C-alpha positions as CSV (number, residue, x, y, z in Angstrom):
1,M,95.0,31.3,75.8
2,R,94.2,34.9,76.5
3,L,97.9,35.6,77.4
4,K,98.8,34.2,73.9
5,I,96.3,36.5,72.1
6,M,97.6,39.5,74.1
7,R,101.2,38.7,73.0
8,N,100.1,38.4,69.3
9,L,98.3,41.7,69.6
10,L,101.3,43.4,71.1
11,K,103.5,41.9,68.4
12,Y,101.3,43.0,65.5
13,S,100.9,46.5,67.2
14,L,104.7,46.8,67.5
15,C,105.2,45.8,63.8
16,V,102.7,48.5,62.7
17,W,104.2,51.2,64.8
18,L,107.7,50.3,63.4
19,L,106.4,50.6,59.9
20,L,104.7,53.9,60.6
21,L,107.9,55.2,62.1
22,A,110.0,53.9,59.1
23,I,107.8,55.7,56.5
24,P,109.1,59.2,57.2
25,F,112.7,58.0,57.1
26,C,112.0,56.2,53.8
27,V,110.4,59.3,52.3
28,T,113.4,61.4,53.5
29,A,116.0,59.0,52.2
30,K,114.2,59.1,48.7
31,E,114.1,62.9,48.7
32,I,117.9,63.0,49.7
33,N,118.7,60.5,46.9
34,A,116.8,62.7,44.3
35,E,118.5,65.8,45.6
36,T,121.9,64.1,45.2
37,L,121.2,62.9,41.8
38,L,119.9,66.4,40.7
39,K,123.1,67.9,42.2
40,Q,125.2,65.3,40.3
41,G,123.3,66.1,37.1
42,N,123.8,69.9,37.5
43,E,127.6,69.4,38.1
44,A,128.0,67.1,35.0
45,Y,126.0,69.7,33.0
46,A,128.3,72.6,34.3
47,R,131.3,70.5,33.1
48,N,129.7,69.9,29.7
49,R,129.3,66.2,30.4
50,F,125.8,66.3,29.0
51,E,125.2,62.5,28.6
52,D,126.1,62.1,32.4
53,A,123.7,65.0,33.2
54,A,120.9,63.5,31.2
55,A,121.4,60.1,32.8
56,A,121.2,61.6,36.2
57,Y,118.1,63.6,35.6
58,K,116.4,60.5,34.3
59,Q,117.3,58.7,37.4
60,V,115.6,61.6,39.3
61,L,112.4,61.2,37.3
62,D,112.5,57.4,37.6
63,A,112.8,57.8,41.5
64,G,109.3,59.6,41.3
65,Y,110.6,63.1,41.8
66,Q,108.9,65.1,39.0
67,S,109.2,68.8,38.7
68,A,109.3,71.4,36.0
69,A,113.0,72.1,36.8
70,V,114.1,68.5,36.4
71,Y,112.3,68.2,33.0
72,F,113.7,71.5,31.9
73,N,117.3,70.5,32.9
74,L,116.9,67.2,31.0
75,G,115.5,69.1,28.0
76,N,118.7,71.2,28.1
77,A,121.0,68.2,28.2
78,N,119.0,66.7,25.3
79,Y,119.4,70.0,23.3
80,K,123.1,70.1,23.9
81,L,123.3,66.5,22.7
82,S,121.3,67.4,19.5
83,E,118.4,65.1,20.7
84,M,115.7,67.4,19.5
85,P,112.6,65.1,19.9
86,E,113.7,64.3,23.4
87,A,114.4,68.0,24.2
88,I,111.0,69.1,22.9
89,L,109.3,66.3,24.8
90,N,110.9,67.3,28.1
91,Y,110.3,71.0,27.5
92,E,106.7,70.4,26.9
93,K,106.4,68.2,30.1
94,A,108.1,71.1,32.0
95,L,105.7,73.6,30.4
96,K,102.7,71.5,31.6
97,L,104.0,71.8,35.2
98,S,105.0,75.5,34.9
99,P,102.9,76.9,32.0
100,G,103.9,80.6,32.5
101,D,107.6,80.0,32.5
102,D,109.2,82.3,29.8
103,E,112.5,80.5,29.9
104,I,110.9,77.2,29.2
105,Q,108.9,78.7,26.3
106,L,112.0,80.3,24.9
107,N,114.1,77.1,24.9
108,L,111.1,75.2,23.4
109,Q,111.0,77.7,20.5
110,L,114.8,77.2,20.0
111,A,114.4,73.4,19.9
112,N,111.5,73.7,17.4
113,M,113.7,75.7,15.2
114,K,116.0,72.8,14.9
115,I,113.5,70.2,13.6
116,T,112.4,69.6,10.0
117,D,108.8,70.6,10.2
118,K,107.9,74.3,10.7
119,I,104.3,74.2,11.4
120,E,102.6,77.5,11.8
121,A,99.6,77.4,14.3
122,V,96.2,78.6,13.3
123,P,95.7,82.1,14.8
124,E,93.6,82.0,18.0
125,F,90.4,84.0,18.2
126,F,91.3,87.1,20.3
127,L,88.7,86.1,23.2
128,T,90.3,82.6,23.4
129,K,93.8,84.1,23.5
130,W,92.7,86.6,26.3
131,W,91.0,83.9,28.3
132,K,94.1,81.6,28.2
133,G,96.3,84.6,29.2
134,F,94.0,85.1,32.1
135,V,93.8,81.5,33.2
136,F,97.6,81.1,32.9
137,F,98.5,84.4,34.6
138,F,99.5,82.4,37.7
139,P,101.1,78.8,37.9
140,L,98.6,76.1,39.1
141,S,100.4,75.6,42.3
142,T,100.1,79.4,43.2
143,L,96.4,79.3,42.3
144,S,95.9,76.4,44.7
145,V,97.6,78.3,47.6
146,L,95.7,81.5,46.8
147,T,92.4,79.6,46.8
148,V,93.0,78.1,50.2
149,V,94.2,81.3,51.8
150,C,91.3,83.3,50.4
151,F,88.7,80.7,51.7
152,I,90.3,80.7,55.1
153,L,90.5,84.5,55.5
154,G,87.0,84.9,54.1
155,F,85.5,82.4,56.6
156,V,87.6,84.1,59.4
157,A,86.1,87.5,58.4
158,L,82.5,86.1,58.3
159,I,82.9,84.4,61.6
160,A,84.2,87.8,63.0
161,Y,81.0,89.3,61.5
162,L,78.8,87.0,63.5
163,F,80.6,87.8,66.8
164,L,81.1,91.6,66.4
165,I,78.5,93.8,68.0
166,A,79.4,97.3,66.8
167,V,77.7,98.1,63.4
168,G,80.6,99.6,61.6
169,P,83.2,96.8,62.2
170,K,80.5,94.3,61.6
171,K,79.7,95.7,58.1
172,I,83.4,95.9,57.3
173,A,83.9,92.3,58.3
174,F,80.9,91.1,56.2
175,Y,82.0,92.9,53.0
176,I,85.7,91.8,53.4
177,G,84.5,88.2,54.0
178,I,82.3,88.2,50.9
179,S,85.0,89.9,48.7
180,V,87.8,87.5,49.8
181,L,85.5,84.4,49.3
182,S,84.5,85.7,45.8
183,L,88.2,86.2,45.0
184,G,89.0,82.6,46.2
185,L,86.2,81.4,44.0
186,I,87.8,83.2,41.0
187,F,91.1,81.6,41.8
188,M,89.5,78.1,42.0
189,I,87.8,78.6,38.7
190,M,91.1,79.6,37.1
191,A,92.9,76.6,38.7
192,S,90.1,74.2,37.5
193,A,90.2,75.7,33.9
194,Q,94.1,75.5,33.8
195,S,94.1,72.0,35.0
196,N,91.4,70.9,32.5
197,Y,93.3,72.6,29.7
198,L,96.7,71.1,30.6
199,H,95.5,67.5,31.4
200,G,92.3,67.3,29.2
201,Q,94.3,67.5,25.9
202,E,96.3,64.3,24.9
203,Q,99.3,65.4,23.0
204,G,102.5,63.7,21.8
205,I,105.9,64.3,20.0
206,V,106.8,62.4,16.9
207,F,110.0,60.2,17.5
208,S,110.4,58.4,14.2
209,G,112.5,60.0,11.6
210,A,109.5,60.4,9.2
211,A,105.9,59.2,10.0
212,D,103.4,58.8,7.1
213,V,100.0,60.4,7.9
214,K,97.4,58.2,6.4
215,G,93.7,58.8,5.5
216,G,92.6,56.0,7.8
217,P,94.0,53.5,10.5
218,D,95.5,51.2,7.8
219,A,98.9,51.0,6.2
220,K,97.2,50.6,2.8
221,Q,95.3,53.9,3.2
222,K,96.6,56.9,1.1
223,T,99.5,58.9,2.6
224,L,98.2,62.4,3.0
225,F,101.6,63.9,4.1
226,V,104.7,63.1,6.1
227,I,105.7,64.5,9.5
228,H,109.1,64.2,11.2
229,A,110.8,63.8,14.4
230,G,110.1,66.5,16.9
231,T,106.7,67.6,15.6
232,K,104.0,68.0,18.1
233,V,100.6,66.4,17.6
234,S,97.3,66.5,19.3
235,I,95.7,63.0,19.8
236,V,92.2,62.7,18.7
237,E,91.3,59.1,19.0
238,N,92.9,55.6,19.2
239,E,92.2,52.5,17.1
240,G,94.3,49.4,17.7
241,D,98.0,50.4,16.7
242,W,96.9,53.6,15.1
243,I,96.0,57.0,16.4
244,K,94.3,60.0,14.7
245,V,96.2,63.2,15.2
246,T,95.9,66.9,14.3
247,L,98.6,69.4,13.8
248,A,98.8,73.0,15.0
249,N,97.8,74.2,11.5
250,G,94.7,72.1,11.5
251,N,95.8,69.3,9.3
252,G,95.3,65.7,10.5
253,G,95.3,62.0,9.7
254,W,96.3,58.7,11.1
255,I,99.8,57.6,12.2
256,K,101.2,54.6,14.0
257,L,101.0,54.7,17.7
258,A,104.7,53.6,17.9
259,D,105.7,56.8,16.1
260,I,105.1,59.1,19.0
261,K,105.7,59.5,22.7
262,A,103.0,61.0,24.9
263,I,103.7,64.4,26.7
């Protein structure tokens, strides 16, 4: 009986170890497949086969490999195919992952010039504009790395302070440790503020040719105005098949949920 239990344990242990050993190979195969598709998309784009390029980029995203570069490339393919709502959506997704990228911002502006609605945003208060410029000075990934590096170096300096005997080096280690830790805290606050701004706001792009903006969540409500495909909206609240949205100029109302795609 004991021998049988031992065999079962060995069999299950072997299965677990085989699964653990297989995981890295699966991940590597997935990455290789995504890289192959991305290369195919880039080659198709270079040959002006924009439909093939867009299809390849979509396969990369469907495989779970998301990056600003892939969304940006897909947006470029959409732009070349005159699919402006799709281009704007993908540029916006790329901008969320890389908010300080000037090339993404430029292409997004070009795509917005091709749509029907030209909505001017309400001017931001100068302090708000300054704060956003400060928070988005570095990409989120860079801020994360800087935070970790500063905390590590700061703690190393403070540990050195505890073990040093000479007064001069001891003071230097202390002040360096406190300064670097403070800098790491600033980077952490910037990263947190950037993440909250990017992921705390629900936004979407209108995909229907023309969407009636109603005074309430009902088709019988009065139509306040009409917005068209490619227009960006901020989502305020949901109610059934309707969502309340606001535009960059401050106007708002209710539109059908099916009329937009979330960024």
